[in-house]
N, C-alpha and C positions, 0 to 999 in steps of 0.2 A: 373746981368746976371748969375752970378754963382748960386745965389739962385734959379733961374728958372731951371737951369741945374740940380740941386739937386732934385728938385720936379719932374721933368720929369723922372729922373732915378727911383725914388720910385714908380712912377706910372707905369713905365715899369716893374719894379720888381713885383709890385702888380698884374699887368696884367698877367705877366708870372706865378706868383704864382697862381693866380686865374685860369688861363687857365690850369695850371698843375693840380690843385686840381679838377677842373671841369673834366679834362680828366680822372683823377683817379676815380672820382665819376662815370663818364660815363662808364669807363672800369669796375668798380665794378658792376655797374648796369647791364652792358652787361654780365659780368661773372655770376652774380646772375641769370639773365634771362636764359642765356645759360645752367647754372647748373640745374636750375629748369626744363627747357625743357628736359635736358638730363635725370634727375631723373624721370620725368613723363614718358618719353619714355621707360626708363629701367623698370619702374614699370609696364607699360603697356605690355612690352614684357614678363616680368615675369608672369603677369596675364594671358597673352595669352598662355604662355608655360604651366602655371598651368592648365588653362582650357583645353589645348590640352591633358595634362596628365590625367586630370580628365575624359575628354571625352574618351580617350583611355581605361582607367580603367573601366569606365562605359560600354564602348562598349564590353570590354572583359568579364566583369561580366554579362552583358546582353546576350552576346553570349553564355557564360557558362550556364546561366539560360535557354536560348532558347534551347541549346543542351539537358539540363536536362529535360525541358518540352517535347522536341521532344522524348527523350527516354521514358519519362513517358507516353506520348501519344501512343508511339509504344507498350509499355508494356500493357497499357490499351486496345489497339486494339487487342493485342494477347490474353489478358485476356478476352476481350469481345468475341473474337472468341471461347475461351474455356468455356465461361460462361454457355451456355446451357448444355454442358456436365457436368460441375461442379454442376449446379443446379440439373440436373438429378441424379448425384451421391449423392448429399446431400439429395435429396428426397428419394432415395433408402435407404441411411443410416438411414434417419428419419423413414421410414417404418420398417426397420429392428429393430431399437431401440424400436419403438412402439410395434412391435410383441414380441420382447424380454421382454419388460416391461409387456405386457399382459401375457406372459408365466410365468414371475416371480410372477405376481399377482395371477394367477391361482395356481401356485405352493404354494404360501403363503396360499391361501385359502384351498388347499388340506392339507397342513401341519396343518393348524388350525383345519380342520375337523378331521384329524387323531389324533391331540392332544386331541380334544374333545372326540373322540371315545376311545382313550387310557385312558382318565380320567374316562369315564364311565366304561370301562373294568376294570380299576384299582379299581373303587368303587365296581363293581360287584365281582371282585376277592377278595377284602377286605371283602365284605359281605359274600361271599362264605367261605373265610378263617375263619371269625368269626363264621359262622354257623358250619363249620367243627370243629372248636375248641370246640364250644358248644356241637356238636354231639360227639366229642371225649371225652369230659368231661363227658357227659351223659353216653356214652358207658363204660368209665372208672368206673363211679359209678355203672352202671349195672353189669360190670364185677366183681367189688368188691362185689356187693350184691350177684351175682351168686356164686362167690368164697366162700363167707360166707355161702350161702345156701348149696353149695356143701360140704363145711366143716361140716356144721350142719347135712346135709344128711349122710355124711360119719360117723359122730359121732353117728347119730341115727342108721345108719346101723350096727354100732358096739356096739350099746346100748344093754345091757344085762338086762334082767328082770328075777328075781328069782321067779318063780311061786310056790305057796304053793301046797301041795298035794290036789287033788280033793276029796271031801267027798260027799256022796250021801244023799241029803236032798231034799225032794219033796216040793218045795216052788216056786211059780210063781213070775214073775216080768217083768218089761219092757225091751225091746231090745234097747241098746244104741250104737251109732256109735261115736267113738273118732277119729276125723280127723281134719286137719288144726288147731290143738291146740284148738279145740272146741268140745263141747258135743252136739250131736243131738239125739233126741228121735225119733226112727224109725216109730212108729205108734201113732195113736191117741187112747185115751181111754175115756170111759164114767165115770160117777161119781162112778160106782161100780167096776171099774178097768177092764171092758170088752174091748177087742180090737175092734176098729171101722174100722180101715183101715190105709192106708198109710198117713203119716204126710206130705202132699204136701206143707205145709208152710215152711218146712225146707229141702225138697228134690226136685230135678229136676227129672222129668220122662224122661229118655233117649229113651226108646222104650218099646213096649208092644207086646208080641207074645205068642205062646202057652206054652213057657217055663216059662212065668211069666212077671213081670214088672221090667224093669231094671232102677234103680235110682242111683243118686249120690247126696251127700250133697251140699247144697248151701253154698259157701265159706263165704258169708256175714251174714248167719243166725247162729243159734245155740248159745251156751253160751261160751264165751272165758274161757279156763281153766286157772285161775289165783287164787292165794290165796285169794284175796279180793272177788272173785266170788264163794267161797265155799258154802256160805249160799244159793245163787241163784241156784246153781247146785242141792243141796239137796232138795230145795223146788220144783224145776221143776220135779225131780224124784218122790217125794211124791205126787205131783198133779196127777200123773197117777193112783194112787190107785190100782196098779197092783201087789203089793207084794214087798218083800224085796230081792228077788233073781234076780240079774241083769245079763242080757246076753249082753256082751260088745265086740264089734269088735274094735280092736286097730290097727291103721295104723302107719307105721314107722315115719311119720312126726309129730306124737304126743307122741313119746316115751319119750321125755324129759320132758313133762308136766304130764305124767302118775302118777308120785309120788304125785303130788298135788291133782289130781282127786281121787286117791286111798285113800289118807289120809282123804279126805272130806267124801267119802261115807262110809268108814269103821267106822269113828267116829259116823256117823249117824245111824249105826246099819245095814247096808246093806251087803249082801253077793254078790259075783259076780263070773261069769264064763267068763274067758278072752279068746278071739280068736285073736291070733297074725296074722296080715295080711301082705302081701307084697305090694309094691307100685301098682302093677297091679292086685293084688288079688281081688276076688269077694266073698262077703258073701251072702249066699242064705238062705232065710227064707222059709222053706217048711211047716211051721205051727206046727211042732212037739215040744216036750218039754222033757227035761231030768232033772233028779234031782241031777246032779253033779255040785258042786260049789267049789270054792277055798277059 
């Protein structure tokens, strides 16, 4: 009987222990369930709160965006109201700029044309300057030549000739003109030495009236009075066959070459009678003859 009592006690103990363990397990499960439900609920609440916060932030942001858009729309409306006037103002400015551009282009064209004209004027002025320089140089040379001529004329004007005493010898001969440093035979002669008339080959006829024929030597004709032409001068005089008594008219521009001429004719055996002329002097041939020679 005692053994049975012991077994029952163990069974009771086991039942108690099992019941207790079962209760603990049940409580644990209940606690786990309750805890999970509590966490899920808390998480949901947090989610809901977060969503509410996000919704509020989004709403505030959207509200700010809406306000910004409304302000932009209002500004656009105001701008739209001013747009025709702004467009008109821009069109006016555009026209003004185009007109200004046209004026500038025209001004540039005018300046280009002026530059071209100035370049042409500069070329013309340069050409005129070059011509003027050439003319000045030519005038300088002419002045120098005239100065030399004047000096020569002065020297000739002061040139002195010592004439020998005239002697009376009746001997005919040709009339000669010494001018422009050349010798001119006044008349033409035949083979016998008879005078035929004026030597128009060496003289210009200036006029002809009742007083006679007015002539002047041709500057390019005659024989230049130079030492190398001494033989030609003597031969030309001898060709006249008019005698050895020469009637000579000597002008001041030939004073300096007179010694050359005199030496040539004196060596050839000619006598002469010299008539000293002035620059404006005239020698008249009246057909007479005298026998006075130097």
